[in-house]
C-alpha angles and dihedrals in degrees: 000000000000121000117246124204136177119202133172115245114263128206106258132204121176134184125189122185130177110289093249089058100042115135111254122232128214126255136033135251106292097203113192106005093205089063090069096056116116126174108274095004131109113246113265092238092056092049090051091048090054092047092049095048089052090057096044099046118062125207105270128214086212139006126209120201109220118215088239092061098261120133115220114202120204102214126182104263094235090055098052119124095261091073092060086073109104091232093053103039112133095017130121130213116280126231113256117264125231116286121251119283114271091026108166116202092191093079095049097112125218129341105264112244124190126197092251092062089072090076091068091229125121136196115257122256112273093037135091126223112243127179107231116242109229135204086250090059090053095047090053091056120097089242140346089240092059097042108117094021132093122258107265097234096050114111135170117255120287099103116354096162093111101035102063090241112122126191143192105193149155117215144173123206109161101096144033108275129206100180148338140222139191144147116238127185117235124235138168105233123193117257112212099195133025093237093057135081139189121211141174117200152128120265121205105194142185136161129037124310091256135064096326098055119136120192138158119194136186131180141090129301141185120207146127095263088251108104100031118113140162085016126142117337092349086082090069091215111076109095111210118210102177132081092194102070128050111205111228095022121122120276119223140231111023129204117272124222109253087358143070117348120216116194134173133207122235123189127177118183139166117239106234093211103049101014098233121142113238132200128211121187123197121336106344106331109134105200101186143271150272109235113238091228090071091068142067108192096017090054082082112027143308124265096200138027121197133187127190150057137322132188132183114231112198092167090230099183095035093270134074115304119258090218107135129229118213110335094347091251132102122261091245089075090069132194119010091020110046130057117251148187116209138181093027110194141167133202117238133211091276095053092256118144108222139167117286095245123183093033114181121208124214135174118183092203111015093181088061103030125005141181135214124181143191148150135246138160094259103042100025111200108004145154141195117222145166140067146198099272110222113045139126088290093043109046 
């Protein structure tokens, strides 16, 4: 019998560098934890967990307990994890640059609300809001050595047929790109196995789909905290500048099938002056930036921008997973039922934000997860995407 899990969507940031430049994590494979037991001594794995937690979590000025159980630490902005990176040591967060030309705030979607906002408390000025990593998070990971790093087999879409990663995406790849923007509605898809996840996001990509790939990604994800890696502040590179959003904390509310739709706006753009890649979430909340010095190819521009959904299919019962993408319903069901991306835009060489024209649509396994697109005056370039996974057309 397959496992069945439900998780709330979490705000996701992801950074992928060439493998030769990947940020190292502390610790080594612990193997069989019982082999480390000695009379009167703490197990080696537990000592490593405590040491890793001490590095991941910074001393806060204030801690807010979220109703969903998360602890949100208000950490002085200059002490956040990004500044542990050797290239960033001693630096302080920069002020946000101007937004791209032709920026239109009226398509920015809903104000992003996270579960911890329900407390009515806020982080003080001069701090950033960080979700605290817990021992439970680490114990759910496949190994301490891999915590904070990406799963080795995970690749961005070009051909995912052999990796277990399945996509339904729209993409453009005919120009040089300096940013991307879209509104995406938020759902809580069912996860069929604890080693799987379902995400919806924007990819900004450069390099070849091998060891020199650069990609930065932002969106929402549901999973069991097991296969995530080099996400959020574990990447030791993303510099947060806001105290209003905690990356990795739960987003609320979610869209309702045949009911209210809740969508958020995401924008990634390259600062023409300093070359850093900035992230805006919702109407006007600048979350932070990925410093240009972390990249090789993306230090200049992106060669592809991709929007859509991704699911890991581990075939847990010997057949296709029932992990859902988006709402768990096919795009043909349309508004109020299917997941969507709307107002797809890109940033050009002159820092103009323009419509994402020439969008190509691709579904790896359309019987499992599909995609259908269009254009109209209100939503601009858009598409519906997703599906239930295992069904009569997806055995």
